[in-house]
C-alpha positions as CSV (number, residue, x, y, z in Angstrom):
1,M,-147.1,-113.4,-22.9
2,A,-146.4,-110.1,-21.1
3,A,-149.9,-108.6,-21.2
4,E,-153.3,-109.6,-22.6
5,N,-156.5,-107.6,-23.3
6,R,-159.2,-110.1,-22.6
7,K,-162.0,-107.5,-22.8
8,A,-161.2,-106.6,-26.4
9,R,-162.9,-109.5,-28.1
10,Y,-166.0,-108.9,-25.9
11,S,-166.2,-105.1,-26.5
12,Y,-165.1,-105.1,-30.1
13,E,-165.9,-106.9,-33.3
14,I,-162.4,-107.8,-34.5
15,L,-162.0,-107.4,-38.2
16,D,-158.2,-107.7,-38.9
17,V,-155.1,-108.4,-36.8
18,F,-151.6,-107.0,-37.3
19,E,-148.3,-107.4,-35.6
20,A,-146.2,-104.4,-34.6
21,G,-143.0,-103.8,-32.8
22,I,-142.9,-101.4,-29.9
23,A,-140.2,-98.9,-28.9
24,L,-139.4,-99.4,-25.2
25,T,-136.7,-98.3,-22.8
26,G,-134.6,-100.9,-20.9
27,T,-136.6,-100.6,-17.7
28,E,-139.9,-101.1,-19.6
29,V,-138.6,-104.4,-21.1
30,K,-137.5,-105.7,-17.7
31,S,-140.8,-104.7,-16.2
32,L,-142.8,-106.3,-19.0
33,R,-141.0,-109.6,-18.4
34,G,-142.3,-109.5,-14.9
35,G,-145.8,-109.9,-16.2
36,K,-147.6,-107.2,-14.2
37,S,-148.6,-105.0,-17.2
38,N,-152.1,-104.0,-18.2
39,I,-153.4,-103.0,-21.6
40,T,-157.2,-103.3,-20.9
41,D,-157.8,-99.6,-21.4
42,A,-155.1,-99.1,-24.1
43,Y,-155.7,-98.0,-27.7
44,A,-153.5,-97.0,-30.7
45,A,-153.8,-93.9,-32.9
46,A,-151.9,-92.5,-35.9
47,K,-150.1,-89.3,-35.1
48,G,-147.7,-87.5,-37.5
49,G,-147.1,-90.5,-39.8
50,S,-146.5,-93.0,-37.0
51,L,-148.6,-95.1,-34.6
52,Q,-148.6,-94.5,-30.9
53,L,-149.9,-96.8,-28.1
54,Y,-151.7,-94.8,-25.5
55,N,-152.8,-95.7,-21.9
56,A,-150.8,-99.0,-21.7
57,Y,-149.7,-99.5,-18.1
58,I,-146.2,-100.9,-17.6
59,P,-145.3,-100.7,-13.9
60,E,-142.0,-99.2,-12.8
61,Y,-139.1,-101.6,-12.5
62,L,-138.2,-101.7,-8.8
63,Q,-134.4,-102.1,-9.2
64,A,-134.1,-99.1,-11.6
65,N,-134.1,-96.3,-9.0
66,R,-133.9,-92.8,-10.6
67,F,-133.6,-94.2,-14.2
68,N,-137.2,-95.5,-14.3
69,H,-139.8,-94.8,-16.9
70,E,-143.3,-93.2,-16.8
71,T,-145.9,-95.9,-16.4
72,R,-148.5,-94.6,-18.9
73,R,-146.4,-92.7,-21.4
74,P,-147.3,-92.9,-25.2
75,R,-145.1,-95.6,-26.8
76,Q,-144.3,-95.7,-30.5
77,L,-145.4,-98.7,-32.5
78,L,-143.1,-99.9,-35.3
79,M,-144.7,-100.8,-38.6
80,H,-144.1,-100.3,-42.3
81,R,-145.3,-96.9,-43.6
82,R,-147.8,-98.5,-46.0
83,E,-149.4,-100.5,-43.1
84,I,-149.6,-97.4,-40.9
85,G,-151.4,-95.5,-43.8
86,K,-153.8,-98.4,-44.2
87,L,-154.7,-98.5,-40.5
88,A,-155.0,-94.7,-40.2
89,A,-157.3,-94.6,-43.2
90,A,-159.5,-97.3,-41.8
91,V,-159.8,-95.5,-38.4
92,E,-160.6,-92.1,-40.0
93,R,-162.9,-93.3,-42.8
94,E,-164.9,-96.1,-41.2
95,G,-164.9,-95.2,-37.6
96,M,-162.8,-98.2,-36.5
97,T,-160.6,-98.4,-33.4
98,L,-157.1,-99.8,-33.1
99,V,-157.1,-102.1,-30.1
100,P,-154.0,-103.9,-28.7
101,L,-154.9,-107.6,-28.1
102,E,-151.7,-108.7,-26.4
103,I,-148.0,-107.8,-25.8
104,Y,-145.6,-110.7,-26.1
105,F,-142.0,-111.5,-26.8
106,N,-141.2,-113.3,-30.0
107,E,-138.6,-116.0,-30.4
108,K,-135.8,-113.4,-30.9
109,G,-136.8,-111.8,-27.6
110,R,-138.3,-108.7,-29.1
111,A,-141.4,-107.1,-27.7
112,K,-144.3,-107.2,-30.1
113,V,-147.9,-106.0,-30.0
114,K,-150.8,-107.8,-31.6
115,L,-152.9,-104.9,-32.8
116,A,-156.5,-105.4,-34.2
117,I,-158.8,-103.2,-36.1
118,G,-162.2,-103.4,-34.4
119,R,-165.6,-101.9,-34.5
120,G,-167.2,-101.3,-31.1
121,K,-170.1,-103.6,-30.2
122,K,-173.4,-102.2,-29.1
123,A,-175.1,-103.5,-25.9
124,H,-177.4,-106.0,-27.8
125,D,-174.4,-107.4,-29.7
126,K,-172.6,-108.0,-26.4
127,R,-175.6,-109.8,-25.0
128,E,-175.8,-111.9,-28.1
129,S,-172.1,-112.9,-27.7
130,E,-172.7,-113.8,-24.1
131,K,-175.7,-116.0,-25.0
132,E,-173.6,-117.7,-27.7
133,R,-170.7,-118.3,-25.2
134,D,-173.1,-119.7,-22.6
135,W,-174.8,-122.0,-25.1
136,K,-171.4,-123.4,-26.2
137,R,-170.5,-124.0,-22.6
138,E,-173.8,-125.8,-22.0
139,Q,-173.3,-127.9,-25.2
140,G,-169.9,-129.0,-23.8
141,R,-171.5,-130.0,-20.5
142,L,-174.3,-132.0,-22.2
143,L,-171.8,-133.8,-24.5
144,K,-169.7,-134.6,-21.4
145,Q,-172.7,-136.0,-19.5
146,R,-173.7,-138.2,-22.5
147,D,-170.3,-140.0,-22.6
């Protein structure tokens, strides 16, 4: 896995997950393989009939000298037109957000983005999630002690 957004499941109620390709330059691919990327603040949006990934940080590749890429440039996401239309409609109509969950390389070596449609959680929902997570952890401890 090249990059993971661990905050996404805490901050958003995930409704549906999609896989999309991502258009990268050569130095971006090499840098992604290094594993120093960050997509915590990233989001996707439809623009002109295509999806763009904004604010994803892919550091410069040190050996690339003057042919390097911009670290936070918008990157095009590759999906079928019908899927793009469906995602764009959900974002516009229902006030959802497109959140990248992770960037990874598939078995063919292609960079992919796991993209989710999410609804932002309110503060009380986040507290509820935290209580639930703590309770599950406590249950595990209690079961371990009993054995």
